[in-house]
ZAMARGU-4260 file (C-alpha; in steps of 0.2 Angstrom, whole numbers, plus 5000, padded with zeros to 4 digits):
<rodrens>
0) 5027/5308/5351 | 5023/5317/5334 | 5025/5306/5319 | 5032/5313/5303 | 5023/5310/5286
5) 5035/5296/5281 | 5032/5286/5297 | 5013/5289/5295 | 5013/5283/5277 | 5024/5268/5282
10) 5011/5263/5295 | 4997/5265/5282 | 5007/5254/5270 | 5009/5240/5283 | 4990/5242/5288
15) 4984/5240/5270 | 4996/5226/5265 | 4991/5217/5280 | 4972/5219/5276 | 4976/5213/5258
20) 4984/5197/5264 | 4972/5193/5279 | 4960/5183/5268 | 4974/5172/5262 | 4979/5166/5279
25) 4967/5151/5276 | 4965/5151/5258 | 4976/5147/5243 | 4971/5150/5225 | 4978/5134/5218
30) 4987/5120/5228 | 4997/5108/5217 | 5000/5090/5222 | 5018/5092/5215 | 5026/5109/5217
35) 5017/5114/5233 | 5018/5096/5240 | 5037/5097/5237 | 5038/5113/5247 | 5027/5107/5261
40) 5036/5091/5263 | 5053/5100/5263 | 5047/5112/5277 | 5041/5098/5287 | 5057/5087/5284
45) 5069/5100/5290 | 5061/5101/5307 | 5065/5082/5309 | 5083/5085/5305 | 5083/5081/5286
50) 5095/5091/5275 | 5090/5098/5258 | 5098/5089/5243 | 5106/5076/5254 | 5090/5068/5261
55) 5077/5074/5249 | 5077/5082/5232 | 5076/5101/5232 | 5078/5113/5218 | 5080/5130/5226
60) 5092/5137/5239 | 5092/5129/5256 | 5086/5143/5267 | 5067/5144/5264 | 5063/5127/5271
65) 5070/5132/5287 | 5061/5148/5287 | 5044/5140/5285 | 5049/5125/5296 | 5051/5138/5310
70) 5033/5143/5307 | 5028/5124/5308 | 5038/5123/5325 | 5029/5139/5332 | 5011/5137/5325
75) 5009/5119/5322 | 5011/5108/5306 | 4997/5115/5296 | 4997/5124/5279 | 4990/5139/5288
80) 5007/5141/5296 | 5015/5142/5280 | 5003/5154/5273 | 5006/5165/5289 | 5025/5165/5285
85) 5021/5169/5267 | 5009/5183/5272 | 5023/5191/5283 | 5035/5192/5268 | 5021/5200/5257
90) 5019/5213/5270 | 5038/5216/5271 | 5039/5217/5252 | 5026/5231/5252 | 5037/5240/5266
95) 5053/5238/5257 | 5045/5245/5241 | 5038/5260/5250 | 5055/5263/5258 | 5064/5262/5241
100) 5051/5273/5233 | 5052/5286/5247 | 5071/5288/5243 | 5066/5297/5227 | 5048/5304/5230
105) 5036/5311/5243 | 5030/5299/5256 | 5012/5300/5249 | 5017/5295/5232 | 5028/5281/5239
110) 5013/5275/5248 | 5003/5275/5232 | 5016/5265/5224 | 5017/5253/5238 | 4998/5249/5238
115) 4998/5249/5219 | 5013/5236/5219 | 5004/5226/5233 | 4988/5223/5223 | 4995/5222/5206
120) 5011/5211/5209 | 5012/5195/5201 | 5012/5180/5212 | 5024/5165/5210 | 5009/5153/5210
125) 5019/5137/5211 | 5030/5139/5226 | 5032/5147/5243 | 5050/5149/5240 | 5052/5164/5229
130) 5042/5177/5239 | 5058/5177/5251 | 5069/5181/5236 | 5057/5196/5231 | 5059/5202/5249
135) 5078/5202/5248 | 5079/5210/5231 | 5068/5224/5237 | 5078/5226/5253 | 5094/5227/5242
140) 5085/5241/5231 | 5081/5251/5246 | 5098/5250/5253 | 5106/5256/5236 | 5094/5270/5234
145) 5097/5276/5252 | 5116/5275/5249 | 5114/5287/5234 | 5107/5300/5246 | 5116/5297/5262
150) 5132/5288/5258 | 5131/5278/5273 | 5141/5261/5274 | 5127/5254/5284 | 5116/5252/5269
155) 5130/5243/5259 | 5133/5231/5273 | 5114/5227/5274 | 5113/5225/5255 | 5128/5213/5256
160) 5120/5203/5269 | 5104/5203/5259 | 5113/5196/5243 | 5120/5182/5254 | 5103/5177/5260
165) 5096/5178/5242 | 5110/5166/5237 | 5103/5154/5249 | 5085/5157/5242 | 5089/5155/5224
170) 5108/5156/5220 | 5107/5163/5202 | 5097/5178/5208 | 5108/5180/5223 | 5124/5181/5212
175) 5115/5192/5200 | 5110/5204/5215 | 5128/5203/5222 | 5135/5208/5205 | 5122/5222/5204
180) 5127/5229/5221 | 5146/5230/5216 | 5142/5238/5199 | 5129/5250/5207 | 5141/5256/5221
185) 5155/5258/5209 | 5144/5269/5198 | 5137/5279/5213 | 5154/5282/5220 | 5161/5288/5203
190) 5147/5300/5200 | 5144/5306/5218 | 5163/5307/5221 | 5161/5297/5238 | 5178/5293/5246
195) 5186/5276/5244 | 5189/5274/5262 | 5196/5259/5272 | 5178/5253/5276 | 5174/5254/5257
200) 5189/5243/5253 | 5183/5230/5266 | 5166/5231/5258 | 5173/5227/5241 | 5183/5213/5247
205) 5168/5205/5256 | 5157/5207/5241 | 5170/5201/5229 | 5178/5187/5239 | 5170/5183/5256
210) 5152/5182/5251 | 5155/5171/5236 | 5167/5160/5246 | 5154/5158/5260 | 5140/5154/5248
215) 5151/5141/5239 | 5156/5133/5256 | 5138/5131/5261 | 5133/5123/5245 | 5148/5112/5244
220) 5144/5105/5262 | 5126/5101/5256 | 5131/5093/5240 | 5148/5085/5243 | 5140/5068/5247
225) 5128/5066/5233 | 5131/5060/5215 | 5134/5073/5201 | 5117/5068/5192 | 5108/5072/5208
230) 5117/5089/5209 | 5111/5093/5192 | 5093/5088/5196 | 5094/5100/5211 | 5103/5114/5202
235) 5096/5113/5184 | 5108/5127/5177 | 5118/5116/5165 | 5116/5112/5147 | 5098/5105/5143
240) 5093/5102/5162 | 5079/5114/5159 | 5064/5108/5148 | 5061/5126/5141 | 5073/5135/5129
245) 5070/5151/5119 | 5080/5163/5109 | 5082/5181/5116 | 5078/5187/5098 | 5061/5180/5100
250) 5058/5183/5119 | 5061/5201/5119 | 5048/5206/5106 | 5036/5193/5115 | 5039/5203/5131
255) 5035/5220/5124 | 5020/5213/5114 | 5012/5205/5130 | 5014/5222/5139 | 5006/5231/5125
260) 4991/5219/5125 | 4990/5221/5144 | 4987/5240/5142 | 4975/5239/5127 | 4964/5224/5133
265) 4951/5236/5142 | 4947/5255/5143 | 4954/5255/5161 | 4970/5247/5154 | 4972/5260/5141
270) 4969/5274/5154 | 4983/5266/5165 | 4994/5265/5150 | 4991/5284/5146 | 4995/5289/5163
275) 5011/5278/5165 | 5018/5281/5148 | 5013/5299/5147 | 5022/5303/5164 | 5037/5293/5157
280) 5038/5303/5141 | 5037/5320/5151 | 5050/5314/5164 | 5062/5309/5150 | 5060/5327/5143
285) 5062/5335/5160 | 5078/5325/5164 | 5086/5328/5147 | 5082/5346/5147 | 5088/5348/5165
290) 5072/5357/5170 | 5072/5350/5188 | 5084/5354/5202 | 5102/5348/5199 | 5104/5337/5215
295) 5087/5329/5213 | 5090/5326/5195 | 5107/5317/5199 | 5099/5306/5212 | 5085/5301/5200
300) 5096/5297/5186 | 5107/5286/5198 | 5091/5278/5205 | 5085/5274/5188 | 5102/5267/5183
305) 5101/5255/5199 | 5083/5251/5195 | 5087/5247/5177 | 5102/5237/5181 | 5093/5226/5193
310) 5078/5224/5181 | 5090/5218/5167 | 5099/5206/5179 | 5083/5199/5186 | 5077/5196/5168
315) 5090/5182/5166 | 5079/5166/5168 | 5065/5173/5156 | 5077/5179/5143 | 5083/5161/5140
320) 5066/5152/5142 | 5052/5163/5137 | 5042/5157/5152 | 5031/5172/5157 | 5031/5169/5176
325) 5050/5171/5176 | 5047/5190/5172 | 5040/5191/5190 | 5057/5193/5197 | 5060/5209/5188
330) 5042/5217/5190 | 5046/5226/5207 | 5059/5236/5198 | 5047/5240/5183 | 5034/5246/5196
335) 5048/5256/5204 | 5053/5264/5188 | 5035/5269/5184 | 5033/5278/5200 | 5049/5287/5199
340) 5043/5293/5182 | 5027/5299/5190 | 5037/5308/5204 | 5048/5317/5191 | 5032/5322/5181
345) 5024/5328/5197 | 5038/5341/5199 | 5031/5349/5183 | 5013/5346/5180 | 5000/5357/5189
350) 4992/5352/5206 | 4975/5348/5199 | 4983/5335/5187 | 4993/5328/5201 | 4977/5325/5211
355) 4968/5317/5196 | 4983/5305/5194 | 4984/5301/5213 | 4965/5298/5214 | 4964/5288/5198
360) 4978/5276/5203 | 4974/5276/5221 | 4956/5272/5217 | 4960/5258/5206 | 4972/5251/5219
365) 4959/5251/5232 | 4946/5243/5221 | 4959/5230/5216 | 4961/5226/5235 | 4943/5226/5238
370) 4940/5214/5223 | 4954/5203/5229 | 4946/5201/5246 | 4929/5198/5240 | 4934/5185/5227
375) 4943/5175/5241 | 4929/5176/5253 | 4917/5170/5240 | 4928/5155/5237 | 4928/5149/5255
380) 4915/5135/5253 | 4914/5118/5262 | 4918/5109/5246 | 4934/5118/5244 | 4941/5114/5261
385) 4955/5102/5265 | 4948/5094/5280 | 4963/5084/5286 | 4973/5090/5301 | 4988/5096/5291
390) 4977/5105/5279 | 4964/5117/5287 | 4963/5128/5272 | 4952/5132/5257 | 4958/5130/5240
395) 4953/5138/5223 | 4956/5121/5214 | 4941/5113/5206 | 4930/5104/5218 | 4934/5087/5211
400) 4952/5090/5215 | 4948/5094/5233 | 4937/5079/5234 | 4951/5067/5227 | 4964/5074/5239
405) 4953/5072/5254 | 4947/5055/5250 | 4965/5048/5245 | 4973/5056/5261 | 4959/5048/5272
410) 4962/5031/5263 | 4980/5032/5267 | 4978/5037/5285 | 4966/5023/5289 | 4975/5010/5279
415) 4994/5013/5283 | 5000/5008/5301 | 5011/5020/5311 | 5028/5014/5304 | 5022/5010/5286
420) 5027/5021/5271 | 5021/5022/5254 | 5028/5027/5237 | 5021/5042/5227 | 5025/5046/5209
425) 5028/5054/5197 | 5027/5070/5208 | 5014/5069/5221 | 5023/5074/5237 | 5008/5083/5244
430) 5002/5065/5250 | 5018/5063/5260 | 5015/5079/5269 | 4996/5077/5272 | 4999/5060/5279
435) 5014/5064/5289 | 5024/5050/5281 | 5042/5051/5276 | 5046/5048/5258 | 5054/5030/5256
440) 5066/5038/5243 | 5077/5053/5242 | 5070/5057/5225 | 5053/5065/5225 | 5050/5068/5207
445) 5051/5057/5191 | 5049/5065/5174 | 5058/5066/5157 | 5066/5082/5161 | 5074/5076/5177
450) 5084/5063/5167 | 5085/5049/5180 | 5099/5038/5175 | 5098/5018/5177 | 5110/5019/5193
455) 5097/5030/5201 | 5083/5019/5197 | 5092/5005/5204 | 5095/5015/5220 | 5076/5019/5221
460) 5071/5001/5219 | 5083/4996/5233 | 5076/5010/5245 | 5058/5003/5241 | 5063/4986/5245
465) 5073/4991/5261 | 5057/5000/5267 | 5046/4985/5263 | 5034/4997/5253 | 5017/4989/5252
470) 5007/5003/5243 | 5012/5013/5228 | 5002/5029/5223 | 5002/5035/5205 | 4993/5050/5199
475) 4987/5052/5181 | 5003/5063/5177 | 5012/5047/5174 | 5006/5049/5156 | 5007/5067/5150
480) 5011/5075/5134 | 5016/5091/5143 | 5034/5097/5139 | 5047/5088/5149 | 5035/5076/5158
485) 5033/5060/5147 | 5026/5043/5150 | 5032/5033/5166 | 5041/5017/5161 | 5042/5021/5143
490) 5050/5038/5140 | 5058/5038/5158 | 5062/5026/5172 | 5060/5010/5162 | 5068/4999/5176
495) 5057/5007/5190 | 5042/5005/5179 | 5045/4987/5176 | 5048/4985/5195 | 5031/4992/5199
500) 5023/4982/5185 | 5030/4966/5191 | 5027/4968/5210 | 5011/4978/5212 | 4993/4977/5207
505) 4979/4990/5206 | 4969/4992/5223 | 4959/5007/5221 | 4956/5022/5209 | 4950/5039/5214
510) 4946/5055/5204 | 4952/5062/5188 | 4947/5059/5170 | 4961/5048/5163 | 4955/5050/5145
515) 4960/5069/5146 | 4977/5077/5149 | 4981/5078/5168 | 4983/5094/5176 | 4996/5103/5187
520) 4982/5107/5200 | 4967/5100/5191 | 4960/5084/5183 | 4969/5075/5197 | 4967/5056/5197
525) 4975/5043/5208 | 4977/5024/5207 | 4984/5015/5222 | 4993/4999/5220 | 4996/4985/5232
530) 5011/4974/5233 | 5007/4957/5225 | 5008/4942/5237 | 5021/4930/5231 | 5016/4912/5229
</rodrens>
């Protein structure tokens, strides 16, 4: 069977992206005792019949715990199983980026864009959840760009299903994607004069009514039995539930300033900026002056409109917070934009310049992949290894962090009996996962910005008493001047703080410099308290 060029470059995309993620199957750059611990605990909990929100605090959509839980079921309860599930999604992201790009450019240039995206994309370093969302948004992009050229309803139904899945991964981005789909299809149909068929009517009805209704029912079923304060803790989209706030008037200039600094920080960055922005300026001229073929020009303009619309829609969290990692949702569409501009420029510039640009960007992408692999391999040292049965990975955290986690986990495993539980706070769920112990409370996180009311504190204390908790694990993050964290027992949870003080005494201390600010994934210290023996 003879393969066409599009299939060949698709296979090459899969191969190179798989090579890129291969070293990450037993390595994680930074592992957090809080955020990653929460994820790992959730993935394990759902395999035992626990429900997100109702049985444990969870701050994203309900789907991804079940996705990763499936990998636990198939490959065993190890962090490597989660990294395998994540790696599969990274490869799918590269594939959908390639397919999206191939709608508007040659397969060879789409392949270049895909490997560039693979090695330069920004990682959501704090959770395994969001890579699922990026996969779905790229699948939606491919479907809409394919619809521009083929007018096939199949792509619209796939896009609609993808937006439904995205709603169950992160609801605000799922609804943004759903809105983007409806507006994009309306615009494409208007410009391309596609017919308003009976199937199209069904599509609009499903998009405007059925999908939002189905999403609403699922979330209602999961939230209906928990108090409103717990709902706000799991869905922090109201009022001041988020600890970070910023004005769009300040955030937008900040965004462009950071991009400017990215390009001018090195000679290579300057060269990349010249290529990308030079192609953009030339492409704008070509599109305005109508110096490219009419049908292709129309498809490119519609494609750019779709890409631009989704870029803006997925900018929603960053624009109100100024938190840089929240721009990562929109970056795939920025990369798509740049390569569409390169594709348009390639219709005009001479062949030798096209070759220079291809070799320059392709060479940098391959160097980036090689550097990525080499850097990870150099980090795989014995002192970076999480040796417990549920670990089995190397981490890029400082060696002291790894040593503390290994020692504390070993202490808990050797001290606790089979049915004993312990209480970890303020946000150290990693120890629940590593020991295979269920949290004695539904609540997994205790910080200022969580806004835990007195009735919830009382509920937590009752849970601790009902489970006869003998050990309390507290990390040095109980005292933090980081925005939204605070001081346990003083700025948040005074009742719970007093309960711990009155009923527990220090037993052992491990790791961390308690005179320095605690870290998200470094300077990690732990103190374990034992219940006082009543006279």
